[in-house]
All heavy atoms as a GROMACS GRO file, in nm:
protein
  493
    1MET      N    1  11.055   9.363   8.622
    1MET     CA    2  10.958   9.427   8.706
    1MET      C    3  10.818   9.408   8.653
    1MET      O    4  10.729   9.383   8.728
    1MET     CB    5  10.986   9.576   8.719
    1MET     CG    6  11.121   9.606   8.776
    1MET     SD    7  11.122   9.740   8.894
    1MET     CE    8  11.037   9.671   9.032
    2SER      N    9  10.798   9.420   8.523
    2SER     CA   10  10.664   9.403   8.470
    2SER      C   11  10.628   9.255   8.465
    2SER      O   12  10.712   9.170   8.440
    2SER     CB   13  10.654   9.465   8.332
    2SER     OG   14  10.742   9.401   8.244
    3GLY      N   15  10.502   9.225   8.492
    3GLY     CA   16  10.456   9.088   8.485
    3GLY      C   17  10.481   9.009   8.612
    3GLY      O   18  10.440   8.895   8.623
    4GLU      N   19  10.550   9.065   8.710
    4GLU     CA   20  10.574   8.994   8.834
    4GLU      C   21  10.461   9.023   8.930
    4GLU      O   22  10.407   9.132   8.934
    4GLU     CB   23  10.707   9.042   8.896
    4GLU     CG   24  10.828   9.010   8.814
    4GLU     CD   25  10.954   9.066   8.878
    4GLU    OE1   26  10.947   9.118   8.991
    4GLU    OE2   27  11.059   9.057   8.815
    5SER      N   28  10.426   8.923   9.011
    5SER     CA   29  10.324   8.948   9.112
    5SER      C   30  10.389   9.023   9.228
    5SER      O   31  10.510   9.017   9.248
    5SER     CB   32  10.264   8.816   9.160
    5SER     OG   33  10.358   8.745   9.239
    6ASP      N   34  10.307   9.094   9.305
    6ASP     CA   35  10.360   9.171   9.417
    6ASP      C   36  10.428   9.082   9.520
    6ASP      O   37  10.512   9.127   9.596
    6ASP     CB   38  10.249   9.253   9.483
    6ASP     CG   39  10.206   9.370   9.397
    6ASP    OD1   40  10.286   9.412   9.310
    6ASP    OD2   41  10.095   9.419   9.416
    7ASN      N   42  10.392   8.953   9.525
    7ASN     CA   43  10.449   8.862   9.623
    7ASN      C   44  10.594   8.828   9.593
    7ASN      O   45  10.665   8.780   9.681
    7ASN     CB   46  10.367   8.733   9.630
    7ASN     CG   47  10.226   8.758   9.678
    7ASN    OD1   48  10.199   8.855   9.747
    7ASN    ND2   49  10.134   8.670   9.643
    8THR      N   50  10.640   8.848   9.472
    8THR     CA   51  10.776   8.810   9.436
    8THR      C   52  10.870   8.930   9.428
    8THR      O   53  10.987   8.913   9.398
    8THR     CB   54  10.779   8.735   9.303
    8THR    OG1   55  10.730   8.820   9.200
    8THR    CG2   56  10.698   8.608   9.308
    9LYS      N   57  10.820   9.049   9.454
    9LYS     CA   58  10.903   9.169   9.445
    9LYS      C   59  10.979   9.192   9.575
    9LYS      O   60  10.927   9.170   9.683
    9LYS     CB   61  10.817   9.292   9.414
    9LYS     CG   62  10.761   9.290   9.275
    9LYS     CD   63  10.687   9.417   9.247
    9LYS     CE   64  10.630   9.414   9.106
    9LYS     NZ   65  10.553   9.534   9.078
   10THR      N   66  11.100   9.240   9.559
   10THR     CA   67  11.178   9.279   9.674
   10THR      C   68  11.127   9.413   9.725
   10THR      O   69  11.057   9.484   9.653
   10THR     CB   70  11.327   9.293   9.637
   10THR    OG1   71  11.342   9.404   9.548
   10THR    CG2   72  11.382   9.166   9.574
   11PRO      N   73  11.163   9.450   9.848
   11PRO     CA   74  11.124   9.583   9.897
   11PRO      C   75  11.176   9.694   9.805
   11PRO      O   76  11.104   9.792   9.783
   11PRO     CB   77  11.188   9.590  10.035
   11PRO     CG   78  11.194   9.447  10.079
   11PRO     CD   79  11.224   9.370   9.953
   12SER      N   80  11.294   9.680   9.751
   12SER     CA   81  11.348   9.781   9.659
   12SER      C   82  11.265   9.791   9.533
   12SER      O   83  11.241   9.902   9.482
   12SER     CB   84  11.493   9.748   9.622
   12SER     OG   85  11.577   9.762   9.733
   13GLU      N   86  11.219   9.679   9.480
   13GLU     CA   87  11.135   9.680   9.360
   13GLU      C   88  10.999   9.744   9.389
   13GLU      O   89  10.946   9.818   9.307
   13GLU     CB   90  11.118   9.539   9.306
   13GLU     CG   91  11.246   9.483   9.247
   13GLU     CD   92  11.236   9.335   9.215
   13GLU    OE1   93  11.160   9.261   9.280
   13GLU    OE2   94  11.308   9.292   9.122
   14GLU      N   95  10.943   9.714   9.506
   14GLU     CA   96  10.814   9.774   9.543
   14GLU      C   97  10.828   9.925   9.557
   14GLU      O   98  10.742  10.000   9.510
   14GLU     CB   99  10.763   9.712   9.672
   14GLU     CG  100  10.718   9.568   9.655
   14GLU     CD  101  10.669   9.505   9.784
   14GLU    OE1  102  10.630   9.580   9.877
   14GLU    OE2  103  10.668   9.382   9.793
   15LEU      N  104  10.936   9.971   9.621
   15LEU     CA  105  10.959  10.114   9.635
   15LEU      C  106  10.979  10.179   9.499
   15LEU      O  107  10.926  10.286   9.472
   15LEU     CB  108  11.080  10.139   9.724
   15LEU     CG  109  11.119  10.286   9.745
   15LEU    CD1  110  11.003  10.365   9.806
   15LEU    CD2  111  11.244  10.295   9.831
   16THR      N  112  11.053  10.113   9.412
   16THR     CA  113  11.076  10.164   9.276
   16THR      C  114  10.944  10.180   9.203
   16THR      O  115  10.923  10.282   9.136
   16THR     CB  116  11.172  10.072   9.198
   16THR    OG1  117  11.298  10.070   9.266
   16THR    CG2  118  11.191  10.120   9.056
   17ASP      N  119  10.857  10.084   9.213
   17ASP     CA  120  10.725  10.094   9.148
   17ASP      C  121  10.650  10.218   9.196
   17ASP      O  122  10.591  10.291   9.116
   17ASP     CB  123  10.640   9.970   9.175
   17ASP     CG  124  10.683   9.849   9.094
   17ASP    OD1  125  10.763   9.865   8.999
   17ASP    OD2  126  10.638   9.738   9.128
   18LYS      N  127  10.654  10.242   9.326
   18LYS     CA  128  10.584  10.359   9.382
   18LYS      C  129  10.648  10.488   9.333
   18LYS      O  130  10.577  10.584   9.301
   18LYS     CB  131  10.585  10.352   9.534
   18LYS     CG  132  10.496  10.242   9.587
   18LYS     CD  133  10.499  10.234   9.737
   18LYS     CE  134  10.409  10.118   9.782
   18LYS     NZ  135  10.400  10.107   9.926
   19ILE      N  136  10.781  10.492   9.328
   19ILE     CA  137  10.852  10.612   9.281
   19ILE      C  138  10.817  10.639   9.135
   19ILE      O  139  10.786  10.752   9.097
   19ILE     CB  140  11.004  10.595   9.298
   19ILE    CG1  141  11.040  10.596   9.447
   19ILE    CG2  142  11.081  10.703   9.222
   19ILE    CD1  143  11.182  10.553   9.476
   20VAL      N  144  10.822  10.535   9.053
   20VAL     CA  145  10.793  10.548   8.910
   20VAL      C  146  10.651  10.600   8.889
   20VAL      O  147  10.629  10.694   8.812
   20VAL     CB  148  10.814  10.413   8.838
   20VAL    CG1  149  10.755  10.412   8.699
   20VAL    CG2  150  10.963  10.379   8.832
   21LYS      N  151  10.556  10.543   8.960
   21LYS     CA  152  10.417  10.585   8.945
   21LYS      C  153  10.397  10.729   8.991
   21LYS      O  154  10.329  10.807   8.926
   21LYS     CB  155  10.325  10.490   9.022
   21LYS     CG  156  10.311  10.355   8.956
   21LYS     CD  157  10.228  10.260   9.038
   21LYS     CE  158  10.228  10.123   8.973
   21LYS     NZ  159  10.165  10.022   9.058
   22ALA      N  160  10.458  10.765   9.105
   22ALA     CA  161  10.441  10.900   9.158
   22ALA      C  162  10.503  11.005   9.067
   22ALA      O  163  10.442  11.108   9.038
   22ALA     CB  164  10.501  10.909   9.298
   23LEU      N  165  10.625  10.981   9.020
   23LEU     CA  166  10.691  11.077   8.932
   23LEU      C  167  10.617  11.089   8.799
   23LEU      O  168  10.605  11.199   8.744
   23LEU     CB  169  10.837  11.039   8.908
   23LEU     CG  170  10.930  11.053   9.030
   23LEU    CD1  171  11.067  10.995   8.999
   23LEU    CD2  172  10.941  11.198   9.073
   24GLY      N  173  10.566  10.977   8.749
   24GLY     CA  174  10.489  10.979   8.625
   24GLY      C  175  10.356  11.051   8.642
   24GLY      O  176  10.317  11.133   8.559
   25LYS      N  177  10.288  11.024   8.753
   25LYS     CA  178  10.158  11.086   8.780
   25LYS      C  179  10.171  11.238   8.792
   25LYS      O  180  10.086  11.312   8.742
   25LYS     CB  181  10.100  11.029   8.909
   25LYS     CG  182   9.965  11.086   8.946
   25LYS     CD  183   9.913  11.024   9.074
   25LYS     CE  184   9.783  11.088   9.115
   25LYS     NZ  185   9.734  11.036   9.243
   26GLU      N  186  10.276  11.282   8.855
   26GLU     CA  187  10.298  11.425   8.874
   26GLU      C  188  10.354  11.493   8.750
   26GLU      O  189  10.364  11.615   8.744
   26GLU     CB  190  10.392  11.450   8.993
   26GLU     CG  191  10.333  11.410   9.126
   26GLU     CD  192  10.208  11.487   9.163
   26GLU    OE1  193  10.202  11.608   9.136
   26GLU    OE2  194  10.116  11.426   9.219
   27GLY      N  195  10.389  11.413   8.650
   27GLY     CA  196  10.443  11.468   8.526
   27GLY      C  197  10.586  11.519   8.540
   27GLY      O  198  10.633  11.592   8.454
   28LEU      N  199  10.652  11.479   8.646
   28LEU     CA  200  10.789  11.525   8.668
   28LEU      C  201  10.887  11.453   8.576
   28LEU      O  202  10.985  11.511   8.531
   28LEU     CB  203  10.829  11.505   8.814
   28LEU     CG  204  10.745  11.585   8.914
   28LEU    CD1  205  10.780  11.545   9.056
   28LEU    CD2  206  10.764  11.734   8.892
   29LEU      N  207  10.861  11.327   8.552
   29LEU     CA  208  10.941  11.248   8.459
   29LEU      C  209  10.846  11.159   8.381
   29LEU      O  210  10.735  11.131   8.427
   29LEU     CB  211  11.045  11.163   8.532
   29LEU     CG  212  11.153  11.238   8.608
   29LEU    CD1  213  11.239  11.142   8.686
   29LEU    CD2  214  11.240  11.319   8.514
   30LYS      N  215  10.887  11.115   8.266
   30LYS     CA  216  10.802  11.029   8.184
   30LYS      C  217  10.806  10.886   8.239
   30LYS      O  218  10.912  10.828   8.256
   30LYS     CB  219  10.847  11.030   8.039
   30LYS     CG  220  10.834  11.167   7.975
   30LYS     CD  221  10.689  11.208   7.970
   30LYS     CE  222  10.672  11.342   7.903
   30LYS     NZ  223  10.534  11.386   7.904
   31GLU      N  224  10.688  10.832   8.266
   31GLU     CA  225  10.678  10.700   8.326
   31GLU      C  226  10.743  10.594   8.238
   31GLU      O  227  10.806  10.501   8.289
   31GLU     CB  228  10.533  10.665   8.356
   31GLU     CG  229  10.520  10.548   8.448
   31GLU     CD  230  10.379  10.530   8.503
   31GLU    OE1  231  10.300  10.625   8.505
   31GLU    OE2  232  10.351  10.417   8.544
   32ASP      N  233  10.731  10.607   8.104
   32ASP     CA  234  10.791  10.506   8.018
   32ASP      C  235  10.944  10.507   8.030
   32ASP      O  236  11.008  10.402   8.026
   32ASP     CB  237  10.747  10.520   7.873
   32ASP     CG  238  10.770  10.658   7.815
   32ASP    OD1  239  10.773  10.757   7.891
   32ASP    OD2  240  10.785  10.669   7.692
   33ASP      N  241  11.005  10.625   8.047
   33ASP     CA  242  11.149  10.632   8.068
   33ASP      C  243  11.187  10.567   8.200
   33ASP      O  244  11.285  10.492   8.209
   33ASP     CB  245  11.198  10.778   8.070
   33ASP     CG  246  11.187  10.846   7.934
   33ASP    OD1  247  11.182  10.775   7.832
   33ASP    OD2  248  11.185  10.970   7.932
   34LEU      N  249  11.109  10.595   8.302
   34LEU     CA  250  11.137  10.539   8.433
   34LEU      C  251  11.119  10.388   8.435
   34LEU      O  252  11.198  10.316   8.496
   34LEU     CB  253  11.045  10.603   8.538
   34LEU     CG  254  11.076  10.748   8.571
   34LEU    CD1  255  10.959  10.812   8.643
   34LEU    CD2  256  11.200  10.757   8.657
   35GLN      N  257  11.016  10.338   8.368
   35GLN     CA  258  10.993  10.193   8.364
   35GLN      C  259  11.112  10.120   8.303
   35GLN      O  260  11.150  10.014   8.349
   35GLN     CB  261  10.864  10.158   8.287
   35GLN     CG  262  10.738  10.190   8.360
   35GLN     CD  263  10.714  10.104   8.482
   35GLN    OE1  264  10.777  10.002   8.503
   35GLN    NE2  265  10.623  10.149   8.565
   36GLY      N  266  11.170  10.179   8.199
   36GLY     CA  267  11.286  10.116   8.136
   36GLY      C  268  11.406  10.110   8.228
   36GLY      O  269  11.492  10.023   8.213
   37MET      N  270  11.412  10.201   8.323
   37MET     CA  271  11.524  10.205   8.416
   37MET      C  272  11.491  10.142   8.551
   37MET      O  273  11.575  10.141   8.641
   37MET     CB  274  11.569  10.349   8.438
   37MET     CG  275  11.636  10.408   8.317
   37MET     SD  276  11.712  10.567   8.354
   37MET     CE  277  11.833  10.519   8.477
   38ALA      N  278  11.371  10.091   8.567
   38ALA     CA  279  11.326  10.040   8.696
   38ALA      C  280  11.422   9.939   8.758
   38ALA      O  281  11.452   9.950   8.877
   38ALA     CB  282  11.185   9.982   8.684
   39PRO      N  283  11.474   9.842   8.684
   39PRO     CA  284  11.568   9.748   8.747
   39PRO      C  285  11.694   9.817   8.800
   39PRO      O  286  11.745   9.783   8.906
   39PRO     CB  287  11.602   9.650   8.635
   39PRO     CG  288  11.487   9.658   8.541
   39PRO     CD  289  11.442   9.801   8.546
   40THR      N  290  11.741   9.918   8.726
   40THR     CA  291  11.860   9.990   8.769
   40THR      C  292  11.828  10.076   8.891
   40THR      O  293  11.910  10.087   8.983
   40THR     CB  294  11.914  10.078   8.654
   40THR    OG1  295  11.928   9.998   8.538
   40THR    CG2  296  12.048  10.138   8.688
   41ILE      N  297  11.709  10.136   8.892
   41ILE     CA  298  11.668  10.216   9.008
   41ILE      C  299  11.659  10.126   9.131
   41ILE      O  300  11.711  10.159   9.237
   41ILE     CB  301  11.533  10.286   8.982
   41ILE    CG1  302  11.547  10.389   8.869
   41ILE    CG2  303  11.481  10.353   9.109
   41ILE    CD1  304  11.414  10.443   8.818
   42ALA      N  305  11.595  10.011   9.117
   42ALA     CA  306  11.577   9.918   9.229
   42ALA      C  307  11.710   9.867   9.282
   42ALA      O  308  11.724   9.843   9.402
   42ALA     CB  309  11.489   9.801   9.187
   43SER      N  310  11.808   9.854   9.195
   43SER     CA  311  11.938   9.804   9.238
   43SER      C  312  12.024   9.913   9.302
   43SER      O  313  12.129   9.885   9.359
   43SER     CB  314  12.014   9.743   9.121
   43SER     OG  315  12.058   9.844   9.031
   44GLY      N  316  11.979  10.038   9.290
   44GLY     CA  317  12.054  10.149   9.347
   44GLY      C  318  12.170  10.195   9.262
   44GLY      O  319  12.259  10.264   9.310
   45LYS      N  320  12.171  10.156   9.136
   45LYS     CA  321  12.284  10.188   9.049
   45LYS      C  322  12.259  10.304   8.954
   45LYS      O  323  12.339  10.328   8.865
   45LYS     CB  324  12.322  10.063   8.968
   45LYS     CG  325  12.373   9.952   9.056
   45LYS     CD  326  12.413   9.831   8.976
   45LYS     CE  327  12.462   9.722   9.070
   45LYS     NZ  328  12.494   9.600   8.999
   46VAL      N  329  12.150  10.379   8.974
   46VAL     CA  330  12.124  10.494   8.889
   46VAL      C  331  12.215  10.608   8.934
   46VAL      O  332  12.224  10.640   9.052
   46VAL     CB  333  11.977  10.539   8.897
   46VAL    CG1  334  11.953  10.661   8.812
   46VAL    CG2  335  11.886  10.426   8.854
   47LYS      N  336  12.283  10.666   8.838
   47LYS     CA  337  12.376  10.776   8.866
   47LYS      C  338  12.303  10.909   8.846
   47LYS      O  339  12.199  10.917   8.782
   47LYS     CB  340  12.495  10.769   8.771
   47LYS     CG  341  12.575  10.642   8.784
   47LYS     CD  342  12.684  10.638   8.680
   47LYS     CE  343  12.752  10.503   8.682
   47LYS     NZ  344  12.844  10.488   8.570
   48ALA      N  345  12.362  11.013   8.900
   48ALA     CA  346  12.304  11.147   8.885
   48ALA      C  347  12.287  11.181   8.738
   48ALA      O  348  12.188  11.243   8.699
   48ALA     CB  349  12.393  11.250   8.954
   49GLU      N  350  12.381  11.140   8.656
   49GLU     CA  351  12.373  11.168   8.512
   49GLU      C  352  12.252  11.101   8.448
   49GLU      O  353  12.190  11.156   8.358
   49GLU     CB  354  12.500  11.119   8.440
   49GLU     CG  355  12.628  11.185   8.486
   49GLU     CD  356  12.688  11.121   8.612
   49GLU    OE1  357  12.662  11.002   8.640
   49GLU    OE2  358  12.759  11.191   8.684
   50ASP      N  359  12.216  10.982   8.497
   50ASP     CA  360  12.099  10.911   8.445
   50ASP      C  361  11.971  10.988   8.476
   50ASP      O  362  11.884  11.002   8.390
   50ASP     CB  363  12.090  10.770   8.505
   50ASP     CG  364  12.211  10.684   8.474
   50ASP    OD1  365  12.270  10.700   8.365
   50ASP    OD2  366  12.249  10.602   8.560
   51TRP      N  367  11.961  11.038   8.600
   51TRP     CA  368  11.844  11.116   8.638
   51TRP      C  369  11.838  11.244   8.555
   51TRP      O  370  11.731  11.284   8.509
   51TRP     CB  371  11.847  11.152   8.787
   51TRP     CG  372  11.818  11.036   8.877
   51TRP    CD1  373  11.907  10.970   8.956
   51TRP    CD2  374  11.691  10.972   8.898
   51TRP    NE1  375  11.844  10.869   9.024
   51TRP    CE2  376  11.712  10.869   8.991
   51TRP    CE3  377  11.564  10.994   8.847
   51TRP    CZ2  378  11.608  10.786   9.034
   51TRP    CZ3  379  11.461  10.910   8.890
   51TRP    CH2  380  11.483  10.809   8.983
   52ARG      N  381  11.953  11.305   8.534
   52ARG     CA  382  11.957  11.431   8.458
   52ARG      C  383  11.907  11.410   8.315
   52ARG      O  384  11.829  11.491   8.264
   52ARG     CB  385  12.099  11.486   8.456
   52ARG     CG  386  12.108  11.617   8.383
   52ARG     CD  387  12.247  11.674   8.386
   52ARG     NE  388  12.249  11.797   8.309
   52ARG     CZ  389  12.334  11.893   8.328
   52ARG    NH1  390  12.426  11.883   8.421
   52ARG    NH2  391  12.330  12.000   8.254
   53VAL      N  392  11.949  11.301   8.252
   53VAL     CA  393  11.903  11.272   8.116
   53VAL      C  394  11.752  11.255   8.113
   53VAL      O  395  11.685  11.309   8.025
   53VAL     CB  396  11.974  11.147   8.060
   53VAL    CG1  397  11.908  11.099   7.932
   53VAL    CG2  398  12.122  11.176   8.036
   54MET      N  399  11.697  11.183   8.211
   54MET     CA  400  11.552  11.164   8.214
   54MET      C  401  11.478  11.296   8.233
   54MET      O  402  11.377  11.321   8.169
   54MET     CB  403  11.513  11.065   8.324
   54MET     CG  404  11.543  10.922   8.289
   54MET     SD  405  11.469  10.805   8.404
   54MET     CE  406  11.568  10.833   8.550
   55VAL      N  407  11.530  11.382   8.320
   55VAL     CA  408  11.467  11.512   8.344
   55VAL      C  409  11.475  11.598   8.218
   55VAL      O  410  11.377  11.661   8.179
   55VAL     CB  411  11.533  11.583   8.464
   55VAL    CG1  412  11.486  11.727   8.474
   55VAL    CG2  413  11.503  11.508   8.593
   56GLU      N  414  11.591  11.600   8.154
   56GLU     CA  415  11.606  11.680   8.031
   56GLU      C  416  11.513  11.632   7.922
   56GLU      O  417  11.452  11.714   7.851
   56GLU     CB  418  11.751  11.678   7.984
   56GLU     CG  419  11.844  11.758   8.074
   56GLU     CD  420  11.989  11.744   8.039
   56GLU    OE1  421  12.028  11.654   7.961
   56GLU    OE2  422  12.069  11.826   8.093
   57LYS      N  423  11.496  11.500   7.910
   57LYS     CA  424  11.402  11.447   7.809
   57LYS      C  425  11.260  11.490   7.840
   57LYS      O  426  11.184  11.528   7.750
   57LYS     CB  427  11.412  11.294   7.804
   57LYS     CG  428  11.536  11.244   7.734
   57LYS     CD  429  11.552  11.094   7.747
   57LYS     CE  430  11.449  11.017   7.669
   57LYS     NZ  431  11.473  10.871   7.672
   58ALA      N  432  11.223  11.486   7.967
   58ALA     CA  433  11.087  11.526   8.006
   58ALA      C  434  11.064  11.674   7.980
   58ALA      O  435  10.958  11.715   7.932
   58ALA     CB  436  11.064  11.494   8.154
   59ILE      N  437  11.165  11.756   8.008
   59ILE     CA  438  11.154  11.900   7.982
   59ILE      C  439  11.141  11.926   7.832
   59ILE      O  440  11.057  12.004   7.788
   59ILE     CB  441  11.276  11.975   8.040
   59ILE    CG1  442  11.270  11.974   8.191
   59ILE    CG2  443  11.283  12.119   7.987
   59ILE    CD1  444  11.397  12.022   8.260
   60ASP      N  445  11.223  11.858   7.752
   60ASP     CA  446  11.216  11.874   7.606
   60ASP      C  447  11.079  11.834   7.554
   60ASP      O  448  11.023  11.902   7.466
   60ASP     CB  449  11.325  11.792   7.536
   60ASP     CG  450  11.463  11.851   7.554
   60ASP    OD1  451  11.474  11.970   7.594
   60ASP    OD2  452  11.561  11.780   7.527
   61ARG      N  453  11.024  11.726   7.604
   61ARG     CA  454  10.891  11.683   7.560
   61ARG      C  455  10.786  11.786   7.597
   61ARG      O  456  10.692  11.810   7.523
   61ARG     CB  457  10.856  11.548   7.622
   61ARG     CG  458  10.930  11.435   7.561
   61ARG     CD  459  10.889  11.306   7.624
   61ARG     NE  460  10.972  11.197   7.574
   61ARG     CZ  461  10.989  11.082   7.637
   61ARG    NH1  462  10.930  11.061   7.752
   61ARG    NH2  463  11.065  10.989   7.585
   62GLY      N  464  10.802  11.847   7.714
   62GLY     CA  465  10.708  11.948   7.759
   62GLY      C  466  10.713  12.074   7.673
   62GLY      O  467  10.616  12.148   7.665
   63LYS      N  468  10.824  12.095   7.605
   63LYS     CA  469  10.840  12.212   7.518
   63LYS      C  470  10.806  12.178   7.374
   63LYS      O  471  10.840  12.253   7.284
   63LYS     CB  472  10.983  12.264   7.526
   63LYS     CG  473  11.020  12.321   7.660
   63LYS     CD  474  11.164  12.367   7.661
   63LYS     CE  475  11.203  12.423   7.796
   63LYS     NZ  476  11.344  12.460   7.803
   64GLY      N  477  10.748  12.061   7.353
   64GLY     CA  478  10.709  12.023   7.217
   64GLY      C  479  10.810  11.933   7.149
   64GLY      O  480  10.794  11.899   7.034
   65GLY      N  481  10.912  11.891   7.220
   65GLY     CA  482  11.011  11.801   7.162
   65GLY      C  483  10.957  11.660   7.155
   65GLY      O  484  10.860  11.625   7.220
   66GLU      N  485  11.021  11.575   7.077
   66GLU     CA  486  10.985  11.435   7.053
   66GLU      C  487  10.843  11.428   7.014
   66GLU      O  488  10.751  11.381   7.051
   66GLU     CB  489  11.019  11.347   7.173
   66GLU     CG  490  11.167  11.315   7.172
   66GLU     CD  491  11.202  11.215   7.280
   66GLU    OE1  492  11.136  11.112   7.293
   66GLU    OE2  493  11.298  11.242   7.352
   0.00000   0.00000   0.00000
Protein backbone atom coordinates (compact mmCIF):
# COMPACT_ATOMS: atom_id res chain seq x y z
CA MET A 1 0.00 0.00 0.00
CA SER A 2 2.73 2.48 0.81
CA GLY A 3 4.67 3.91 -2.09
CA GLU A 4 2.00 3.07 -4.65
CA SER A 5 0.48 5.80 -6.75
CA ASP A 6 -3.27 6.31 -6.50
CA ASN A 7 -3.60 5.14 -10.13
CA THR A 8 -2.51 1.60 -9.26
CA LYS A 9 -4.70 1.07 -6.20
CA THR A 10 -7.77 -1.07 -6.27
CA PRO A 11 -11.05 0.35 -4.97
CA SER A 12 -10.59 -1.78 -1.83
CA GLU A 13 -7.12 -0.32 -1.25
CA GLU A 14 -8.41 3.23 -1.74
CA LEU A 15 -11.23 2.60 0.74
CA THR A 16 -8.77 1.06 3.20
CA ASP A 17 -6.57 4.15 3.00
CA LYS A 18 -9.55 6.36 3.83
CA ILE A 19 -10.60 4.11 6.73
CA VAL A 20 -7.07 4.03 8.14
CA LYS A 21 -6.71 7.81 7.93
CA ALA A 22 -10.15 8.48 9.45
CA LEU A 23 -9.73 6.07 12.37
CA GLY A 24 -6.23 7.42 13.03
CA LYS A 25 -7.34 11.05 12.80
CA GLU A 26 -10.16 10.48 15.25
CA GLY A 27 -7.81 8.66 17.61
CA LEU A 28 -10.04 5.60 17.63
CA LEU A 29 -7.22 3.31 16.57
CA LYS A 30 -3.52 3.85 16.09
CA GLU A 31 -2.74 4.62 12.47
CA ASP A 32 0.56 2.72 12.60
CA ASP A 33 -1.29 -0.45 13.70
CA LEU A 34 -3.82 0.01 10.94
CA GLN A 35 -1.16 0.65 8.28
CA GLY A 36 0.48 -2.66 9.13
CA MET A 37 -2.83 -4.42 8.57
CA ALA A 38 -3.86 -2.42 5.51
CA PRO A 39 -3.33 -5.25 3.00
CA THR A 40 -5.40 -7.60 5.16
CA ILE A 41 -8.11 -4.96 5.60
CA ALA A 42 -8.22 -4.34 1.83
CA SER A 43 -8.51 -8.06 1.14
CA GLY A 44 -11.44 -8.36 3.55
CA LYS A 45 -9.67 -10.95 5.68
CA VAL A 46 -9.56 -9.03 8.97
CA LYS A 47 -11.36 -10.96 11.67
CA ALA A 48 -13.26 -9.53 14.62
CA GLU A 49 -10.42 -10.69 16.87
CA ASP A 50 -7.94 -8.61 14.83
CA TRP A 51 -10.03 -5.46 15.29
CA ARG A 52 -10.40 -6.21 18.99
CA VAL A 53 -6.63 -6.48 19.46
CA MET A 54 -6.11 -3.13 17.72
CA VAL A 55 -8.78 -1.46 19.86
CA GLU A 56 -7.36 -2.93 23.07
CA LYS A 57 -3.87 -1.70 22.14
CA ALA A 58 -5.22 1.79 21.46
CA ILE A 59 -7.07 1.81 24.79
CA ASP A 60 -3.96 0.64 26.65
CA ARG A 61 -1.88 3.36 25.02
CA GLY A 62 -4.48 5.93 26.00
CA LYS A 63 -4.13 4.82 29.63
CA GLY A 64 -0.37 5.30 29.55
CA GLY A 65 0.56 1.87 28.25
CA GLU A 66 3.40 1.27 25.75
